[in-house]
C-alpha positions as CSV (number, residue, x, y, z in Angstrom):
1,M,-30.9,10.2,-24.9
2,R,-29.9,7.2,-26.8
3,K,-26.7,8.7,-27.9
4,G,-25.9,10.2,-24.4
5,M,-26.2,6.9,-23.0
6,G,-23.9,5.3,-25.6
7,V,-21.2,7.8,-24.9
8,A,-21.4,6.9,-21.4
9,V,-21.3,2.7,-21.9
10,L,-18.1,4.1,-24.2
11,C,-16.6,6.0,-21.4
12,V,-16.9,3.4,-18.7
13,V,-15.6,0.6,-21.2
14,L,-12.7,2.9,-22.2
15,A,-11.9,3.6,-18.6
16,G,-12.2,-0.3,-17.7
17,C,-9.7,-0.9,-20.4
18,A,-7.0,1.8,-19.0
19,L,-6.8,-0.3,-16.0
20,L,-5.7,-3.4,-17.8
21,P,-2.3,-4.4,-18.3
22,R,-0.8,-4.0,-21.9
23,Q,-0.1,-7.4,-22.8
24,Q,2.4,-8.8,-25.2
25,G,1.4,-12.2,-25.4
26,A,0.3,-12.7,-21.7
27,W,3.2,-10.6,-20.4
28,I,3.5,-7.2,-18.2
29,D,6.0,-5.2,-18.8
30,P,8.3,-3.5,-16.0
31,A,6.6,-0.1,-17.1
32,M,2.9,-1.4,-16.4
33,A,3.8,-3.5,-13.5
34,V,5.1,-0.6,-11.5
35,Q,1.7,1.8,-12.2
36,L,-0.3,-1.5,-11.6
37,A,1.6,-2.2,-8.1
38,A,1.2,1.5,-7.4
39,A,-2.7,1.7,-8.1
40,A,-3.1,-1.8,-6.1
41,G,-1.2,0.4,-3.0
42,P,1.3,-0.5,-0.8
43,G,0.6,-4.3,0.8
44,R,-1.6,-5.5,-1.6
45,G,0.3,-6.4,-5.6
46,V,-0.7,-7.4,-8.9
47,D,0.1,-11.1,-10.2
48,G,1.4,-12.1,-13.6
49,V,3.9,-12.8,-15.7
50,F,6.3,-10.3,-16.0
51,A,9.1,-9.5,-18.9
52,L,12.1,-7.9,-18.6
53,N,15.3,-7.4,-19.7
54,V,17.9,-7.6,-16.8
55,R,19.6,-4.4,-17.2
56,A,21.1,-4.3,-13.4
57,I,22.3,-7.3,-10.9
58,G,22.8,-6.6,-7.0
59,E,22.7,-8.4,-3.9
60,E,21.9,-8.2,-0.7
61,G,21.2,-10.9,2.4
62,G,21.8,-13.6,0.3
63,R,19.0,-12.4,-1.8
64,L,19.8,-11.8,-5.7
65,F,18.0,-8.5,-7.3
66,L,17.6,-8.4,-10.8
67,G,16.7,-4.9,-12.0
68,S,14.6,-3.9,-15.2
69,Q,16.5,-0.5,-15.0
70,P,20.4,0.6,-14.2
71,D,19.6,1.9,-11.3
72,Y,17.8,0.1,-8.7
73,R,16.4,3.6,-6.9
74,D,14.7,4.3,-10.7
75,P,10.9,4.9,-9.6
76,R,10.4,2.9,-13.3
77,N,12.7,-0.1,-12.0
78,L,10.8,-3.5,-11.5
79,S,13.4,-5.8,-9.3
80,V,13.0,-9.3,-9.0
81,A,14.2,-10.5,-5.5
82,V,15.6,-14.0,-5.6
83,D,15.0,-15.6,-2.4
84,P,18.5,-17.3,-1.5
85,Q,17.4,-21.1,-2.1
86,A,15.9,-20.2,-5.6
87,R,18.8,-18.5,-6.3
88,L,20.6,-21.8,-5.8
89,A,18.5,-23.6,-7.9
90,L,18.7,-21.0,-10.3
91,A,22.4,-21.3,-10.2
92,E,22.4,-25.1,-10.6
93,R,19.8,-24.8,-13.4
94,L,21.6,-22.3,-15.5
95,Q,25.4,-24.3,-14.5
96,A,26.8,-20.8,-13.6
97,D,26.3,-17.9,-11.2
98,P,23.1,-16.4,-12.2
99,K,24.7,-12.9,-11.8
100,T,27.0,-13.6,-14.8
101,V,24.4,-15.7,-17.1
102,L,21.4,-13.2,-16.6
103,K,22.8,-9.6,-17.2
104,G,21.8,-8.5,-20.2
105,K,19.2,-11.3,-20.9
106,P,15.4,-11.3,-21.2
107,V,13.5,-12.7,-18.4
108,L,10.1,-13.9,-17.7
109,V,9.0,-13.9,-14.3
110,R,5.6,-15.3,-12.6
111,G,4.9,-13.9,-9.5
112,T,3.3,-10.7,-7.5
113,A,4.4,-6.9,-8.3
114,R,4.1,-5.4,-4.7
115,M,5.2,-1.9,-3.7
116,V,8.1,-2.3,-0.7
117,R,8.9,0.3,1.4
118,I,12.1,1.2,1.9
119,D,13.6,2.9,4.6
120,F,16.6,5.3,4.9
121,T,18.5,4.7,7.9
122,D,20.5,7.3,9.9
123,G,24.5,6.5,11.1
124,Q,23.5,3.9,14.1
125,G,21.2,2.2,11.2
126,Q,17.9,3.2,13.0
127,P,15.0,4.3,10.4
128,S,15.6,7.9,9.6
129,G,11.8,8.6,8.8
130,K,12.5,9.0,5.2
131,Y,11.6,6.4,2.7
132,Y,10.7,5.6,-1.1
133,Y,9.2,2.7,-2.3
134,Q,10.4,-0.3,-5.0
135,T,8.3,-2.5,-7.0
136,H,9.5,-6.0,-6.4
137,V,8.6,-9.4,-7.2
138,R,9.6,-12.1,-5.2
139,V,10.8,-15.5,-6.1
140,S,10.9,-18.3,-3.9
141,D,10.6,-21.0,-6.4
142,V,13.0,-21.4,-9.7
143,A,10.1,-22.1,-11.4
144,Q,8.9,-18.9,-11.0
145,I,11.6,-17.4,-13.6
146,Q,13.0,-18.5,-17.3
147,L,14.7,-17.0,-19.5
148,R,13.0,-15.9,-22.7
């Protein structure tokens, strides 16, 4: 009976550990961020400090996107969405365009990783009914992001 109880306790402890982020220091890597955000579900997220190497950079609507994978559609990608005001402040802090400075660089980003629904649109720009999810960390304050 005692042995069975010990095994049960060990299983519960190990199962709980599987839900905790792997940490390098206090950082969460992109793969774990994507997994944790997916486990939290749409509309929720996971708070933390995320460490990534910027492998892709894009922009849309004044926002700057930093990607952990070369293809932003890759399900393993963690996208850092830098709001326009934070982007301007980041450019000022770096004394250069973040698109040129950050490509290939390791960064730390403090925030919440969330699943964001991306809708496909038809020829008129209307949602087609098809969609997928990306994992984003939104940066609204330049203090959230730093070079490693």
